[in-house]
N, C-alpha and C positions, 0 to 999 in steps of 0.2 A: 504494500500500500504506500503510495507516495503522499507527500504532505497535502497536496491539493484534494485528495480523496477525503481527508479528514474534514474539509470544509463543506462537503456535500451533505445536504439534508433532504430527506424525502419531502415531496410536496404534500402538505396536509389538506384534506378536504373538509375536515371537521375537527373540533376539539370541545371537550366538556370542561368547563372551568366553574368551580363553585356551584355545581348543579345546573348550570346553564349550557346548553348545546349551541355552538356556533358553527355554521356551515357556509362554505363558499356559495355565493349567490343569494344568501338571506338578506332581507331588509333589516336595517337597524337605525336607531336614533342616536346621535352623538352627544355625549355629555363629558367633554374634556374636564379633567380635574385641575384646579389650581390657577386657571387663567394665566398660564406662563408666558404667552405671547399673543399677538394680535390674531393669529390663526385660531387659537383656542377660543377666543371671544367670537370670532366670525363664524366658526363651525358649530358652536353650542346650539343644540336643539335641531340641527339639520338632519335630514334623512339621507341615508346612504345605502350602498350595497356592498357586501363583503366580497372583495376581489381576490384575496388570498389570506391564508393564515400562516404566519411565520413563527419559527421557534429559534431563539438565539442560543448561544453556547452556554448560557447560564440556565437553560431550560425554561425561560420565560416565553410566554406567547404574546404575539403582536398581531392585531387584526388590521389588515390593509383594506381600506374602503375607497370607493369612488362616490363622490357626493352627487346626489340626484340633480341638483340645479346648477352643477358646474358645466359651462358650455364646452369644456375640454374633457368631459367625462370619458369619451371614447379613447382619448390618449391614455388616461389612467387605466382603463380596462385592458389596454394592450401593453401595460407595464412601463409606459413612458414616465420619466420623472416629472414631478410638479403637479400631477393630477391624481396621485394616490396618497392617501394620508393614513398614518399608522397610529393606532390607539391600543391601549391595554384593554383586556376584556372588561374590566370594571368601568371603563369609560364608554361602553356601547350598550344600548338597550335593545334587545331583539323586539321587532315589531310583529304583531300577530297577523302575519300573512302566510300564504302557502310557502313551505320551504323551497328555496331556489327561484321564487317568483320575482324577487326584486320589488321595485315599486313602479 
């Protein structure tokens, strides 16, 4: 195994955190904690769709979303920078829609 192989992580399609299941494609509402910057303030309360679920090397989960009213949402969905936003699971609220339906 070379060193680059150690960086590979399998793509996650879902994760259960604190009893809540998050799946790629699910609709969520964003509740950033702490108002750390202008983006936290601007995104608070917005609806979004889970684009991916990432796990870092400290085994923490991060939920990447595309925001519903972002005109560049298609760029985020294709993985381009600037239109995907990352949140901790406790900062997103699942919406009661059909799983994978988005909004």
